[in-house]
C-alpha positions as CSV (number, residue, x, y, z in Angstrom):
1,X,0.0,-0.3,0.0
2,X,1.2,3.3,-0.9
3,X,0.8,5.9,1.8
4,X,0.7,9.9,1.3
5,X,4.4,10.2,2.9
6,X,5.5,7.8,0.3
7,X,3.8,9.5,-2.3
8,X,5.3,12.8,-1.2
9,X,8.6,11.2,-1.0
10,X,8.5,10.0,-4.5
11,X,7.2,13.5,-5.7
12,X,10.2,15.2,-4.0
13,X,12.5,12.7,-5.8
14,X,11.3,13.2,-9.3
15,X,11.2,16.9,-8.6
16,X,14.6,17.0,-7.3
17,X,15.8,14.8,-10.3
18,X,14.5,17.0,-13.1
19,X,15.7,20.0,-11.4
20,X,19.1,18.4,-11.7
21,X,18.7,17.8,-15.1
22,X,17.6,21.2,-16.1
23,X,20.5,22.7,-14.2
24,X,23.1,20.6,-16.8
25,X,25.2,17.6,-16.1
26,X,27.7,19.4,-13.9
27,X,25.5,20.9,-11.3
28,X,27.5,19.1,-8.7
29,X,29.3,19.9,-5.5
30,X,32.8,21.2,-5.8
31,X,34.3,17.2,-5.5
32,X,31.3,15.5,-7.0
33,X,30.2,12.6,-5.2
34,X,33.6,11.1,-4.4
35,X,34.8,13.1,-1.3
36,X,38.4,13.2,-3.4
37,X,39.9,16.0,-5.4
38,X,42.3,15.1,-7.9
39,X,45.3,17.8,-8.6
40,X,46.9,16.4,-11.6
41,X,50.3,17.7,-12.0
42,X,51.9,17.6,-15.4
43,X,55.3,17.6,-13.8
44,X,57.5,14.9,-12.6
45,X,58.0,14.5,-8.9
46,X,60.9,17.0,-7.4
47,X,59.9,19.8,-10.0
48,X,59.2,23.0,-8.5
49,X,55.3,23.1,-9.0
50,X,55.4,19.4,-7.1
51,X,57.0,20.5,-4.3
52,X,54.8,23.8,-3.7
53,X,51.7,21.4,-4.4
54,X,52.7,18.8,-1.7
55,X,53.4,21.6,0.8
56,X,49.8,22.8,0.3
57,X,48.3,19.6,0.1
58,X,46.8,19.2,3.7
59,X,45.8,23.0,3.6
60,X,43.9,22.2,0.3
61,X,42.3,19.0,1.7
62,X,41.4,21.0,4.7
63,X,39.9,24.3,2.6
64,X,38.1,21.8,0.2
65,X,36.5,19.5,2.8
66,X,38.0,16.7,0.8
67,X,40.9,14.1,0.4
68,X,43.2,15.8,-1.9
69,X,45.4,13.5,-4.2
70,X,48.2,14.5,-5.9
71,X,48.7,12.8,-9.4
72,X,52.2,13.4,-11.3
73,X,51.6,12.7,-14.8
74,X,54.6,14.1,-16.6
75,X,55.2,13.2,-20.1
76,X,55.6,15.2,-23.3
77,X,56.7,18.2,-21.1
78,X,53.9,18.2,-19.8
79,X,51.5,17.5,-22.4
80,X,50.2,14.2,-21.4
81,X,49.0,15.4,-18.0
82,X,47.3,18.4,-19.8
83,X,45.4,16.3,-21.8
84,X,44.2,14.2,-18.9
85,X,42.9,17.3,-17.3
86,X,41.1,18.5,-20.4
87,X,39.3,15.2,-20.7
88,X,38.0,15.2,-17.0
89,X,34.6,16.4,-15.8
90,X,34.2,19.9,-15.1
91,X,32.8,19.4,-11.7
92,X,35.6,20.2,-9.5
93,X,36.7,16.8,-8.7
94,X,39.8,17.1,-11.2
95,X,42.0,20.2,-11.0
96,X,45.6,21.1,-11.9
97,X,48.4,23.1,-10.4
98,X,50.6,24.0,-13.6
99,X,53.4,26.6,-14.4
100,X,53.9,28.9,-17.2
101,X,55.0,25.9,-19.3
102,X,51.5,25.9,-20.4
103,X,51.3,29.4,-22.3
104,X,54.8,28.4,-24.2
105,X,53.4,25.1,-25.5
106,X,51.4,26.4,-28.2
107,X,54.3,28.3,-29.4
108,X,56.6,25.1,-29.6
109,X,54.6,22.2,-30.3
110,X,53.1,21.9,-33.8
111,X,50.0,19.7,-33.1
112,X,48.8,20.0,-29.6
113,X,45.6,18.1,-29.1
114,X,43.7,21.0,-26.9
115,X,43.2,24.5,-26.8
116,X,44.9,26.8,-24.6
117,X,43.2,28.3,-22.5
118,X,40.0,27.5,-24.7
119,X,39.8,24.0,-23.1
120,X,40.4,24.8,-19.7
121,X,39.0,27.0,-16.7
122,X,41.8,29.2,-15.0
123,X,41.1,29.8,-11.4
124,X,44.1,31.6,-10.1
125,X,47.7,32.7,-11.0
126,X,48.8,31.6,-7.4
127,X,52.2,33.3,-7.0
128,X,56.1,33.1,-8.7
129,X,58.7,30.9,-8.0
130,X,62.3,31.9,-8.5
131,X,64.4,30.2,-10.8
132,X,68.1,29.7,-10.7
133,X,71.0,28.7,-13.3
134,X,73.0,25.9,-11.7
135,X,76.1,24.0,-12.9
136,X,77.8,20.4,-11.9
137,X,81.0,21.8,-10.1
138,X,83.2,18.9,-11.1
139,X,82.4,19.5,-14.7
140,X,82.1,23.2,-14.9
141,X,84.9,25.2,-13.0
142,X,83.1,28.6,-13.3
143,X,81.7,30.2,-10.2
144,X,79.7,33.3,-11.8
145,X,78.0,34.5,-14.8
146,X,81.1,36.1,-16.2
147,X,83.3,32.8,-16.1
148,X,80.5,30.8,-17.3
149,X,80.3,33.1,-20.3
150,X,83.8,32.9,-20.9
151,X,83.9,29.2,-20.6
152,X,81.1,28.9,-23.1
153,X,82.8,31.3,-25.5
154,X,86.0,29.2,-25.5
155,X,84.4,26.0,-26.2
156,X,81.3,26.9,-28.5
157,X,78.8,24.2,-28.7
158,X,80.9,21.7,-26.7
159,X,79.1,22.1,-23.1
160,X,75.8,21.1,-23.0
161,X,72.7,22.1,-20.8
162,X,69.6,20.3,-19.3
163,X,65.9,20.7,-19.3
164,X,62.7,19.3,-18.0
165,X,61.5,18.9,-21.6
166,X,61.7,20.6,-24.8
167,X,59.8,23.9,-24.7
168,X,59.5,24.1,-20.9
169,X,60.1,27.1,-19.2
170,X,63.5,25.7,-18.2
171,X,64.6,25.1,-21.8
172,X,63.1,28.7,-22.8
173,X,65.2,30.3,-19.8
174,X,68.4,28.7,-20.6
175,X,68.1,29.6,-24.3
176,X,67.7,33.2,-23.6
177,X,70.6,33.2,-21.4
178,X,72.4,31.9,-24.1
179,X,71.1,34.7,-26.6
180,X,71.5,37.2,-24.2
181,X,75.4,36.2,-23.4
182,X,76.3,35.3,-27.2
183,X,77.1,32.2,-26.6
184,X,75.7,28.4,-27.6
185,X,75.5,25.0,-26.1
186,X,73.6,21.8,-26.6
187,X,70.3,21.1,-25.2
188,X,69.5,17.7,-23.5
189,X,65.6,17.7,-22.8
190,X,64.8,14.9,-20.0
191,X,61.5,13.6,-19.1
192,X,60.8,16.0,-16.2
193,X,62.7,17.9,-13.6
194,X,63.6,15.0,-11.0
195,X,65.5,13.0,-14.1
196,X,67.0,16.4,-14.9
197,X,68.4,17.1,-11.7
198,X,69.9,13.3,-11.2
199,X,71.5,13.7,-14.7
200,X,72.9,17.2,-13.6
201,X,74.2,15.9,-10.3
202,X,75.3,12.4,-12.2
203,X,77.5,14.4,-14.4
204,X,75.7,13.8,-17.5
205,X,75.2,17.5,-18.3
206,X,77.1,20.6,-17.1
207,X,74.3,23.2,-16.3
208,X,70.5,23.8,-16.2
209,X,68.0,26.1,-15.2
210,X,65.5,25.1,-12.4
211,X,63.0,26.6,-9.8
212,X,65.1,27.1,-6.6
213,X,62.8,24.6,-4.7
214,X,64.1,21.8,-6.8
215,X,67.4,22.4,-6.4
216,X,68.0,24.5,-3.0
217,X,69.3,21.3,-1.0
218,X,71.7,20.2,-3.7
219,X,73.3,23.7,-3.6
220,X,73.5,23.6,0.0
221,X,75.1,20.2,0.0
222,X,77.3,21.5,-2.8
223,X,76.8,18.6,-5.4
224,X,75.2,21.9,-7.6
225,X,76.6,25.4,-7.9
226,X,74.3,28.3,-8.1
227,X,75.5,30.8,-10.8
228,X,72.8,33.4,-10.8
229,X,69.0,33.8,-10.0
230,X,66.8,34.9,-12.9
231,X,65.0,37.2,-10.7
232,X,64.8,41.0,-10.9
233,X,66.1,41.4,-7.0
234,X,67.6,38.7,-4.9
235,X,65.3,36.2,-3.4
236,X,65.5,36.2,0.5
237,X,65.2,32.5,0.2
238,X,68.7,32.4,-1.0
239,X,70.0,36.0,-0.5
240,X,73.9,34.9,-1.1
241,X,73.0,33.9,-4.9
242,X,73.7,37.2,-7.1
243,X,70.9,37.7,-10.0
244,X,72.3,37.7,-13.6
245,X,71.1,41.2,-13.6
246,X,73.7,42.2,-11.3
247,X,76.3,40.2,-13.0
248,X,76.3,42.2,-16.4
249,X,73.1,40.9,-18.2
250,X,70.1,43.3,-17.2
251,X,67.6,42.1,-19.7
252,X,68.0,38.4,-18.6
253,X,65.1,38.2,-16.1
254,X,62.5,35.2,-16.6
255,X,59.4,34.8,-14.5
256,X,58.1,31.4,-13.2
257,X,54.6,31.7,-11.9
258,X,52.2,28.7,-11.1
259,X,48.5,28.6,-11.2
260,X,45.4,26.3,-10.7
261,X,43.2,25.4,-13.3
262,X,40.2,23.3,-14.2
263,X,38.7,21.5,-17.3
264,X,36.5,23.4,-19.6
265,X,33.0,24.2,-18.3
266,X,33.4,24.4,-14.9
267,X,30.5,26.3,-13.4
268,X,30.8,29.4,-11.7
269,X,29.9,28.0,-8.1
270,X,32.5,25.4,-8.7
271,X,35.1,28.3,-9.6
272,X,34.5,30.3,-6.6
273,X,34.6,27.4,-4.1
274,X,37.9,26.3,-5.7
275,X,39.2,29.8,-5.7
276,X,38.2,30.7,-2.2
277,X,39.8,27.3,-1.0
278,X,43.2,28.0,-2.7
279,X,43.2,31.4,-1.0
280,X,42.3,29.8,2.5
281,X,45.0,27.0,1.9
282,X,47.9,29.4,0.8
283,X,46.8,31.8,3.9
284,X,47.4,28.6,6.3
285,X,50.7,29.9,8.5
286,X,52.3,26.5,7.6
287,X,52.0,26.9,3.8
288,X,53.1,30.6,4.1
289,X,56.3,29.5,6.0
290,X,56.7,26.7,3.6
291,X,56.6,29.2,0.6
292,X,58.8,31.9,2.5
293,X,61.4,28.9,2.7
294,X,61.1,27.9,-1.0
295,X,61.4,31.7,-1.9
296,X,58.1,31.6,-3.4
297,X,55.8,34.8,-3.7
298,X,52.3,34.5,-3.2
299,X,49.7,36.8,-4.9
300,X,46.4,35.1,-5.8
301,X,44.6,36.6,-8.4
302,X,40.6,36.6,-9.4
303,X,39.4,34.1,-11.7
304,X,38.8,37.0,-14.3
305,X,42.5,38.3,-13.7
306,X,43.9,34.4,-14.3
307,X,41.9,34.3,-17.4
308,X,43.2,37.7,-18.8
309,X,46.5,36.6,-17.7
310,X,46.5,33.4,-19.8
311,X,45.9,35.0,-22.7
312,X,48.3,38.0,-22.3
313,X,50.9,35.4,-21.4
314,X,50.5,33.4,-24.6
315,X,51.3,36.2,-26.4
316,X,54.2,37.6,-24.3
317,X,56.1,33.9,-24.8
318,X,55.4,33.7,-28.5
319,X,57.7,36.4,-28.5
320,X,60.2,34.9,-26.0
321,X,60.3,31.8,-27.7
322,X,60.7,33.5,-31.5
323,X,63.8,35.4,-29.8
324,X,65.2,32.4,-28.2
325,X,65.3,30.7,-31.6
326,X,63.5,27.7,-30.4
327,X,61.7,26.1,-33.8
328,X,58.1,24.3,-33.1
329,X,58.6,20.5,-33.1
């Protein structure tokens, strides 16, 4: 027998189902129904973005009210992870923290399978991380920019430099250094920052540009030598490392920013929830201290500012790629 309460319950359920369908397939909570949020990192473990995300992981989990999973998906310089994100449901359950590699790819890769930023939802530029050019001291006797440039001029094309992959910000930054200094070296791309740093320490390559957090322990141990920071001013996290600007290359300043993005089609409500969670997580005292220790500068943009920045940065890096002489592959 169907009671009045049962009829009301069924009518309510039917009405709720119709409302959900009318609202669209992605009108779900910020982390869908799984209780987890997956942050895809299109970078290998040990990269600057990896170090930043893992430092913020507990605070992000608290702010989102969900378990946060960090999922490293390197490959093709970061394209593989971005492909996964582009195919993910835009319900806030799958996000990514990325570097400015993502706005360089369209200028260096001929046949991308996604549009940047059209196939994604920029949510916030979180901040910037300092970059440093380092050498293997057992292979390169130079201790500063002047000595390194002199060595490169004496051995044109003989020394090699590493990067985390073709067309990455680390590749572009070193190419710009060579351009500014008027010297040449051979490029050895690795599949991620971790393998790059291992190759550098192991002596397979001579020098490289890296995010400071990914190499700072090795600089302190002496296994790598810092030649100069790519920042406009010295960073408080490594005040003894001079900038290239103060070593005679005033135009060699390269920024490395990082941002949170989601798949295309995220609802405004989910964008707001994720943005607010990012603001809360990076305001956490333990995260703020970790960012200070790493030398990162946190200045979180609005979603609207992030969307505008992605488009302007695409134009900026297209010009830098051309200047550096990197041919699309």
